[in-house]
FILUM-77816 format. One record per residue (C-alpha): residue number from 1; residue in three letters; x, y, z. Coordinates in nm, 4 decimals. Example, Ala and Ser with C-alpha at 12.3 -4.5 7.8 and 13.67 -1.06 7.14 Angstrom:
! residues 2
(1; ALA; (1.2300; -0.4500; 0.7800)),
(2; SER; (1.3670; -0.1060; 0.7140)),
//
This chain:
! residues 158
(1; MET; (0.0000; 0.0000; 0.0000)),
(2; ARG; (0.1337; 0.3399; -0.0925)),
(3; THR; (0.1697; 0.5634; 0.2134)),
(4; ASN; (0.3238; 0.8759; 0.0636)),
(5; PHE; (0.0598; 1.0944; -0.0945)),
(6; ASP; (0.1388; 1.4406; -0.2249)),
(7; PHE; (-0.1245; 1.6961; -0.1253)),
(8; ALA; (0.0598; 1.9878; -0.2929)),
(9; PRO; (-0.1744; 2.0137; -0.5965)),
(10; TYR; (-0.4751; 2.0222; -0.3645)),
(11; ARG; (-0.3142; 2.2815; -0.1376)),
(12; ARG; (-0.2636; 2.5124; -0.4360)),
(13; ALA; (-0.6240; 2.4748; -0.5509)),
(14; THR; (-0.7928; 2.5343; -0.2143)),
(15; VAL; (-0.8043; 2.8110; 0.0413)),
(16; GLY; (-0.8348; 2.7545; 0.4150)),
(17; PHE; (-0.7844; 2.3779; 0.4219)),
(18; ASP; (-0.4206; 2.3758; 0.5365)),
(19; ARG; (-0.5060; 2.2302; 0.8780)),
(20; LEU; (-0.7054; 1.9492; 0.7167)),
(21; PHE; (-0.4148; 1.8555; 0.4900)),
(22; ASP; (-0.1732; 1.8704; 0.7849)),
(23; LEU; (-0.3952; 1.6261; 0.9766)),
(24; LEU; (-0.4153; 1.3926; 0.6771)),
(25; GLU; (-0.0383; 1.3964; 0.6310)),
(26; THR; (0.0193; 1.3353; 1.0018)),
(27; GLY; (-0.2211; 1.0407; 0.9922)),
(28; LEU; (-0.0492; 0.8930; 0.6885)),
(29; ARG; (0.2910; 0.9124; 0.8559)),
(30; GLY; (0.1592; 0.7077; 1.1462)),
(31; ASP; (0.3140; 0.9158; 1.4223)),
(32; VAL; (0.1177; 0.7284; 1.6890)),
(33; ALA; (0.1889; 0.3724; 1.5814)),
(34; ASP; (0.3010; 0.2801; 1.9345)),
(35; GLY; (-0.0469; 0.2553; 2.0889)),
(36; TYR; (0.0802; 0.3205; 2.4426)),
(37; PRO; (-0.0962; 0.4000; 2.6640)),
(38; PRO; (-0.4255; 0.2532; 2.5477)),
(39; PHE; (-0.7238; 0.4881; 2.5561)),
(40; ASP; (-1.0978; 0.5147; 2.4976)),
(41; ILE; (-1.2939; 0.8091; 2.3603)),
(42; VAL; (-1.6583; 0.8164; 2.4666)),
(43; ARG; (-1.9375; 1.0501; 2.3578)),
(44; GLU; (-2.1316; 1.1371; 2.6727)),
(45; GLY; (-2.3786; 1.3808; 2.5194)),
(46; GLU; (-2.4405; 1.5849; 2.2096)),
(47; ASP; (-2.1541; 1.8227; 2.2881)),
(48; SER; (-1.9545; 1.6386; 2.5555)),
(49; TYR; (-1.6871; 1.3717; 2.5298)),
(50; ARG; (-1.4446; 1.1913; 2.7595)),
(51; ILE; (-1.0980; 1.0522; 2.6907)),
(52; THR; (-0.9869; 0.7775; 2.9298)),
(53; LEU; (-0.6265; 0.6565; 2.9311)),
(54; ALA; (-0.5045; 0.3423; 3.1075)),
(55; VAL; (-0.1958; 0.4665; 3.2906)),
(56; ALA; (-0.1269; 0.1795; 3.5301)),
(57; GLY; (0.1871; 0.2294; 3.7344)),
(58; PHE; (0.1760; 0.6097; 3.7196)),
(59; ARG; (0.0863; 0.8446; 4.0015)),
(60; PRO; (-0.1164; 1.1616; 3.9335)),
(61; ASP; (0.1903; 1.3805; 3.9993)),
(62; GLU; (0.3799; 1.1955; 3.7229)),
(63; ILE; (0.1266; 1.2915; 3.4553)),
(64; GLU; (0.1033; 1.6286; 3.2850)),
(65; LEU; (-0.1859; 1.7541; 3.0713)),
(66; VAL; (-0.1252; 2.0375; 2.8246)),
(67; ALA; (-0.4199; 2.1918; 2.6404)),
(68; GLN; (-0.3295; 2.3854; 2.3266)),
(69; PRO; (-0.5546; 2.5160; 2.0502)),
(70; ASN; (-0.6979; 2.2071; 1.8748)),
(71; GLN; (-0.4685; 1.9699; 2.0636)),
(72; LEU; (-0.4458; 1.7884; 2.3964)),
(73; ILE; (-0.1091; 1.6479; 2.5030)),
(74; VAL; (-0.0793; 1.3906; 2.7818)),
(75; ILE; (0.2746; 1.3335; 2.9105)),
(76; GLY; (0.3730; 1.0659; 3.1603)),
(77; LYS; (0.7180; 1.0611; 3.3206)),
(78; HIS; (0.8096; 0.8240; 3.5998)),
(79; ALA; (0.9945; 0.9726; 3.8923)),
(80; PRO; (1.3345; 0.8099; 3.9434)),
(81; GLU; (1.3146; 0.5118; 4.1772)),
(82; ASP; (1.5206; 0.5389; 4.4939)),
(83; ASP; (1.5330; 0.1722; 4.5854)),
(84; LYS; (1.6925; -0.0865; 4.3635)),
(85; ARG; (1.4386; -0.3621; 4.3191)),
(86; GLU; (1.5102; -0.6866; 4.1465)),
(87; TYR; (1.2159; -0.7663; 3.9199)),
(88; LEU; (1.1589; -1.1276; 3.8295)),
(89; HIS; (0.8919; -1.0157; 3.5813)),
(90; ARG; (0.7950; -0.6617; 3.4876)),
(91; GLY; (0.4595; -0.6622; 3.3095)),
(92; ILE; (0.3490; -0.3107; 3.4016)),
(93; ALA; (0.5021; -0.0675; 3.1565)),
(94; ALA; (0.7395; 0.1749; 3.3260)),
(95; ARG; (0.8331; 0.3809; 3.0241)),
(96; SER; (0.7531; 0.7444; 2.9743)),
(97; PHE; (0.4997; 0.8444; 2.7117)),
(98; GLU; (0.3562; 1.1368; 2.5230)),
(99; ARG; (0.0133; 1.0981; 2.3652)),
(100; ARG; (-0.1327; 1.3724; 2.1429)),
(101; PHE; (-0.5008; 1.4111; 2.0605)),
(102; GLN; (-0.6091; 1.6386; 1.7758)),
(103; LEU; (-0.9214; 1.8255; 1.8825)),
(104; ALA; (-1.1869; 1.9667; 1.6540)),
(105; ASP; (-1.2624; 2.3376; 1.6456)),
(106; PHE; (-1.4361; 2.4770; 1.9555)),
(107; ILE; (-1.3524; 2.1728; 2.1739)),
(108; GLU; (-1.2425; 2.2814; 2.5209)),
(109; VAL; (-1.0601; 2.0614; 2.7698)),
(110; GLY; (-1.2444; 2.0421; 3.1011)),
(111; GLU; (-1.1735; 1.8639; 3.4257)),
(112; ALA; (-0.9386; 1.5689; 3.4638)),
(113; SER; (-0.9589; 1.2926; 3.7217)),
(114; PHE; (-0.7374; 0.9983; 3.8159)),
(115; GLU; (-0.8880; 0.6868; 3.9692)),
(116; ASN; (-0.7851; 0.3195; 3.9759)),
(117; GLY; (-0.5072; 0.3681; 3.7200)),
(118; LEU; (-0.7347; 0.5477; 3.4722)),
(119; LEU; (-0.6859; 0.9093; 3.3720)),
(120; SER; (-1.0128; 1.0629; 3.2560)),
(121; VAL; (-1.0330; 1.3986; 3.0739)),
(122; ALA; (-1.3622; 1.5724; 2.9967)),
(123; LEU; (-1.4050; 1.7580; 2.6673)),
(124; LYS; (-1.6871; 1.9913; 2.5694)),
(125; ARG; (-1.7780; 2.1610; 2.2423)),
(126; VAL; (-1.8399; 2.5302; 2.3089)),
(127; VAL; (-1.9390; 2.7166; 1.9935)),
(128; PRO; (-1.9067; 3.0962; 2.0312)),
(129; GLU; (-2.2235; 3.2990; 1.9782)),
(130; ALA; (-2.0717; 3.4643; 1.6704)),
(131; MET; (-2.0298; 3.1223; 1.5039)),
(132; LYS; (-2.3776; 2.9879; 1.5814)),
(133; PRO; (-2.6384; 3.0010; 1.3066)),
(134; ARG; (-2.8812; 3.2900; 1.3418)),
(135; ARG; (-3.2064; 3.3793; 1.1701)),
(136; ILE; (-3.2047; 3.6948; 0.9614)),
(137; GLU; (-3.5333; 3.8844; 0.9536)),
(138; ILE; (-3.6507; 3.9940; 0.6117)),
(139; GLY; (-3.7803; 4.3494; 0.6137)),
(140; GLY; (-4.0582; 4.5003; 0.4015)),
(141; SER; (-4.0097; 4.6407; 0.0536)),
(142; PRO; (-3.7900; 4.9506; 0.0350)),
(143; SER; (-3.9627; 5.2853; 0.0287)),
(144; ARG; (-4.0362; 5.4168; -0.3206)),
(145; GLU; (-4.0481; 5.7814; -0.2209)),
(146; LYS; (-3.8580; 6.0208; -0.4433)),
(147; ILE; (-3.5446; 6.1466; -0.2808)),
(148; GLU; (-3.4710; 6.5071; -0.3645)),
(149; PRO; (-3.1153; 6.6407; -0.3702)),
(150; PRO; (-3.0268; 6.9092; -0.1197)),
(151; LYS; (-3.1174; 7.2588; -0.2363)),
(152; ASP; (-2.8418; 7.5002; -0.3292)),
(153; LYS; (-2.8752; 7.8122; -0.1121)),
(154; ALA; (-2.6976; 8.0289; -0.3707)),
(155; LEU; (-2.9680; 7.9564; -0.6286)),
(156; GLU; (-3.2484; 8.0319; -0.3819)),
(157; ALA; (-3.1080; 8.3774; -0.2989)),
(158; ALA; (-3.1058; 8.4850; -0.6648)),
//
């Protein structure tokens, strides 16, 4: 399967779709092929969503959430261990991670909670009033009265 697709001709022929093409190119590159940590995205309502990440082995103070325009970044870094343990088997991942989520326009990151090894982040779509559809009233027909130009005072005096 061919994975390199050139969007340059489409970029030249369109206006305002640069972000869309950037997302398509990022998806084709497969930047997030790792799959760690696993996550779920759930729609909780018409305009509310929740991302839940399985971050077993991490404490809340080892996880950082960064909300940027149209992006949520979740970073997990383990604190250095003081004691030297000898693991016979290590099945819980102890590696650091950075997971990026592309957010649609007008999606705001809300509260985050950490419980039983699951990090849960609430998202809500908040469309500004200026962007919401509005009904335009249609007025009556324009007045057909004759508009007279202003009178010249010099001509009136003569």
